[in-house]
N, C-alpha and C positions, 0 to 999 in steps of 0.2 A: 266346426262341430264342438270342440271343446268349450267355446264360449257359450253355446246354447245349453250344454249340460251343466256348466258351472253357473249360469244364471238361474237355471231350473232349481238346482240344489240350494244355491244362495236365497232364492225367493222362498223356498219351502222352510228353510231354517230361521230366516231373519224376518220374513213378511215383506210388505211392500212399502209401508210408510216410512221406515227407517232409511231404506235406500233412496227414496224420494227426497227426503230431508238432506241427506248427506250429499247427493249429487247436485241439489239446488244450492246448498251452501258453498260447496267447492266451485260450483259455476260462478256464483257471485264473486268469490276471491280470484278466480281466474279472470274474469272480466275486468275486475279492478287491477289486476296485474297488467292489463294492456295499456293502461295510462302511464306506466313506467317503462320506457323503451330503453332496454339495455343494449341489445344488439338484435339483428335480423334473425338469428337462430332462436334466441329466447322468445321472441315475439311469435315465430312460427310454432314453437312448442306450446305456447299458452294458447294460440288460436286453435290448434288442433285438439288440445285438452278441452277447451271450451265447447268446441263443436261436439266432441264426444259426450261430454256431460250434458249438453243440451239435448242430444238425441236420446239419451237414457232417461232423462227426466220426462221427455215427451212420450217415450214408449211406456214408462210407469203410469203416466196419467191416462193413456189410452186403455191401459189394463184396468185401472182403478174405477173409471167411470162406469162401465157396465155393472160392477159390483156395488157401486154406491147409490145409484139412482134407479128408480122404477122404469120400466119400458116406456110409459107414456111421456116421461120428461127427459129421457136419455138423450135424444137428439138436440133438445134445447140446451141441455148442459154441456154437451159436447161443442155446439156452436158458440156458447157464452165463453167457455174456456179458450177456444180457438181465437175468438175475437179478441180477448184480453191479451193473447199472446201476440197477435198481429199489431195491437196498439202498442205494446211493449217494444216490438221491433221498430216501428215508426219513431216512438219517443227516444229509443236508443240511438237511432241514426241520427236524428236531430241533435242529441246531446254530443255525439261524436263531431258532427259538423260544427256545432258552436264552440266546442272545446278546442279543436285543432285548427280550424280554418278562419275563425273570427278575430283571433289574437294578431294584432298588428306586428308583434315582435317575434313571431315565429319564422 
């Protein structure tokens, strides 16, 4: 319950675009940190942080779409954004595969 109230107050004070930018930037840094494997605990913490930031970015986008687009193109905009997200997931998985499994010296 505290998280819902804190998110509402934070959203009213700061707005929605700044948290989206901050969470997206931290998400990029967190995912970049996955390529440096220190130990299992650090990797677990980075994965949990990345999943949390990914969920917050997704939630903010779902809040911003109805405010940004008129009703007649809202579903198209939602599908467009979700499609790019799925493409990013596929490309990210491919990059992980190429980076970790294609090296003959690993």
